[in-house]
Phi, psi and omega in degrees: 000132179292157183300315181297317178296321179296320178297311181294324177298320181285346172287320183280321184210082183305135180216144173065198182299316179295323178296319178297320177295320179297320179297318177298316180297315180295318178302318181289311186287331181277349185305311182300316181292319178298313180299319178299312182296319181292333177293337181277352182252129179277077184290131182254153173296145176081005179291158168251125186229150179235127175256106180273122186081051190292349178054227183278002174093002182298320179292324176302316179296319179297318179295319179300322180289335184267350186220098180294138178071018183272165173246117183244127179240147176226140175229152178203152179288337184267122176298326178298318178296315180298318179298317179295317180297319179297321182285341182270359179269000000 
């Protein structure tokens, strides 16, 4: 598999060492847009929230900081993403 194809595959479903690197990159690069979007939502304490496509878990952490006593869930197609999100909590 060519390097470019491997990079794009790991954007959709991060796997292995390259996938872990991609998750770090996505958490960092998506932060400005995520923070902007979360400012537009009047998040309340005690909410139950679901992050579909949770990636490396950075948004899960942001939601936890914005909602005391909340239940935050994340799902992702990538086992690598779920493992990273679990470790970042």
